[in-house]
N, C-alpha and C positions, 0 to 999 in steps of 0.2 A: 506494501500500500503506498503510494507515493505520498509524502508530506506536502502540504499545498501552501500552507502559512505559520507563522511562528505564534500568532495568536489569536488566528482565524479559521474554520474550517467549515465548510458547507455540510448539509446535512447529507450529502452524497458520499462524504467521509465518514469511517470509520464506523463503531456498531456498537450494541448493548455492554461489550467488553472493556469501555475506554472512558467509563465513568468517573477516572479519576482527572482525566482531562478534560473531558468535555461534560463532566456532572451528569447525574441522573436523568435529567430531563433531555439535554442535548444526545446522550449516548442512544436513548430510547429512540427519539426521535429519528435520530442516523440508523436505527436497527427497521423502525416502520419504514423508512424510506426505502432500505436494501431489499424487504419482504413485499413491495410493491403495492402498501398502503397510500392512499389520498392525503398526504401531508402538504399544506402550505408550504411555498417555498421559503429558504432560509438560511441561517448559518448560526453557527456557535462561537462565541468570542470564550476563550478557555480560562480554566481556573486559573492558570498560569498566569494572565493578565492581572487575575484580580490580585492574585499576590503581589504583583508588581504594584498595581495603584497605591495598595495600602501600604505597601513599604515605602512608595515616594510620596505617595499623596497627589498624582496626578496620575491621567492616561497616557503611558507610553507614547512618543511619537509614533514610532511604528506600526504602535496598534491604530493609531488615526488613519494612518496611509492606507493601512489594509481596509479600515472599514470604509473607508471611500469608495476603494475598488471594488468591496464584497458589495456596498450598495449598487456600484453604478454596473455587476454582474446581476444582481437581482433585477433591476431595472431592466437591462436588455434580454433576461430570460422572460419578464411577464409581458413586456411593450409597455410599461407604463415608468413614469417618472417622479422620484421624491421633491413631493413640492410643487408639483405641476397640476394647476388648477382642471386642465382640462382631461387628464389619464393619470391621477395619483396614485401613488404608490404608496399605501398606508399600510405600519408597519407596529408589533407590538415587542414592546421590551420587557423579557421574563428572567425572573432568576431560576437556577439550576443548581442545586449545588449537589454533589456527589452521594451523600445521604438524603432522604425524604425530611424536611422540614415545612411542615404542612402550615401555610399562613405566618410564616417568619421574619419571612422576606417578601420584595416587591415585585409587582408587574406596572407595566405603563401601557395602554391599549390606545390607540390611534394615533401614534407617533407618524407625525407628515400633514394632521390638518391645520389647516391655517381658515381664517376668514375665507380667500378667494377659494381655497378647496373645499370648503365647505358649498360657497356658491355655484361651482362646478359642478360639485357632485351631484347638489339637489336641482340641479338643470338635467344632468345627465340619467338619472333616476328617475324623474320627474316626482319625487319624495323630499321634501325641503325637511321635514319632519324628522326622518332618517337622518339628512346629513346634520341638520346642526343639533342632534340631539349626541350624535357621535363626534362633534367637537364638543360640545359640552362636558361629555364623560372624558375627551381628553384632558381639556383643562380642571376640572376636578380633580383627576385620579395627577396630574401635574404639578398642581399648589400642594396636594397634601402630601406626596410622595419626594417629588424633587427639592420644594420650596420648603416643607417644611412645617406646611398651616395647619392646625388643629383640624379635624373633620368638623368639630362641633362649628367654629366659623363658617365655612360653607352651609353646614345644616342652618343657620339663623337665615342666610340667606336665602334658602329656599323654601321655608315656612311663608315666608313673606309671599312669595308668586305661588305657592301653594293655596293659603288661605284668600289670596287675590283671583285667581283663577278656580277655585271650588275643587282642585284635583288632590288625589291620595301620594301620587309619586310624581317627580319630576319629567318623566319619560311623557307623563299624560300630557304636559305643556304645548300648547300648538306652536308653530316656529319663531312667530314673532316674538312669543314670550319668553323662548328658549333663548334670542338674540340677547335680549333685554337681563337674560338672567346670566347669559356668560358675560356681557359686560361688566356684571358687578363684581362677577370672579375676577376677572382681569384685575379689575380696579384694587381688589383684596389683594390678590397677588402683589400689585405695585407697590401699596402701601407696607405691605409685610417686608418686600425686597428694598425700599427707595431706590427703584431705578423703572425703567419702561421695560413692559412686556416683550420680550423677543416677539417676532412673526417667521424667524428663519428656525425651519424644521433642522435644518442639520443644528443648530443650538440645543434643540430640544433631544437630539437622539444624544448627542455627547453628555447631556445632564441627565439624562436617563438611566445611562449606561454608571455613570458615577455614581447614581441613588441606588443603582441595585447594589453596586460593589460595597459601598459604605453601610445597606440592610444586612452584610452579612457580620458584620457589628454591634447591630442595633442591640439593644439591652435584652429584646425580647429571645433573640435568636442566641446571645450569649445564653440567658438562661436555661433555653431550650438545650443546647447543645452541653452544657455541663448535665443535666437531668437524663439526656440520653448517652452519654459519654461519647459524646462527636469532636475528633479533636478539631480544635480553634484555629489551625492551621492551614486548613483546606482551601479556604476560598471558595467561592461560588464562581461558576460559569454563567454567561448574559448568551438568552436565546433570542435572537431576531427573526423575527416571522412574520411574512406578508399576511397582512387581515383576512379572515374571511369575517361576514356580517351574519350575525343572529339575529341583530336590532332593523333588518333593512326590509322585510315582509312578511304578510303572514305566515306563509308557510317557510319562514327562519326561526332559526333558536338557537337555544345551545343545551348542553345536557353533562350529566355525570353518570357512566354505569359501571357496575361491577361484575365481573363474569359468574360471581358466586353469590351468596348470600355472605357479607360480610363477619356476621356474627358468629354465623354456624359452618360456614362450607357448603351448605348444601349447593347442589346445582343447580343452574337457572342463572335469568338475568335481573339484575335489580339497579333502580337508580332515577333520575328525576328527570323532565326536560320543561323548559321554560321557552313559550313561543315569544317571539320578538325581543330577545332578551340576548344579552352580550357578559361576558367576562364572568362575575364573581355573582350577575344575579340571579343566579339557577338556586344558590346556597345562601343569599343574603335577608331571606324571611321577609322581602318586601311583596310581593308577590308569589301567590301558589303554587308551586308546577305541577307537572301532572307525571303520575308514574308510566315506566318504560309498558307498563301492561296497555295504559290508556294510548300512548305514543304509537303502538303497533297498531290499536284499532283505527287510528286518525291517518294515519301516516305509513300504510303497509310496507308500499316498497323501500321508504325510507329505512323502515326499521326492519325489515328481511336483510340489507344492506350492513346496518349494526350489528346484527344479530350475527351474521356469517364471521364481520370482519372480531366480533369477539371471540368468537370461537376457534378463529385463527391464531390470534393473540394468545390465548389460553395454551393452545397445542404448543405454539412456537417458544410461550415462556416457559411452560411446564408449571404454571403457577396461577393463582387467581392475579386476576388484572383488576384494575381499577382504569377508569378513563374518562378523559373530556373530548366530548365531541361538539362541534356546531353543525349546523342545516344552513345553508344560504340558498334560497330559493329554492328549494328541494333539492340541495346538492349536499350529500355528508361527505366532510370533510373531520 
């Protein structure tokens, strides 16, 4: 196997045995690509890069150079451009340590969204609600994770709009209200940081990577590692992955699934699915998801593909598997 770069490897490189270098998520994404599953394209920044960042306090220059080249390759393979309103590449930035540390580190979704991209997406999809909700989600995550603003500060802004519009969740606001909400979010970020909010998606990407690296040493992550006896010097990988949108249409959504009952090991598929949802919506408790049984009745063709995929994964790994999946316009990822 040929080494591609010092700090970054595409998902087409590697396999499940390389969690030391690629982290658990990166290694398993590579493994799933290897066995032909529909994984949104992307690449992994190695745990070595994280250790270098934590040692020096800055992203290595070679990593920044490789990052630009890897984004260019992703743009070429998908025929999209990062930050381009007419055909945007939008990505997620996800942590992925060698050992699973659920909920301890960070993920930033919809990186690449800007006001111009939101306008372009609204025109392309004919769905301004989706476009501006995706931008709103990015600003919310960026403000909390990258800028370190308390979640309650955004919640206070949310409540004002929810009461005015008489809806229960911010994704139910119309797109004009969402635009005003975003403007208030950005004003909060600018006040907190004492400088104008950048509209450059490359700045957002670099700071998001730094935030994920920093989250390795967050207080909650350190306490979790102590409890689970996970070494503190491993670092986390970062997975950069093209977005698929579970919040796009009524036949889109996101889910979590287990190939067996996680409590008893009993054979059968278990999990939840939430329509018109993204990211952690399905486990956030804000809306009620449907069971996989209900999902199978409502979307039999997609469920049949999911069921086949789950069987393949359990046979391949010879173990119970827990799986994150997204459906975009009826297509399983």
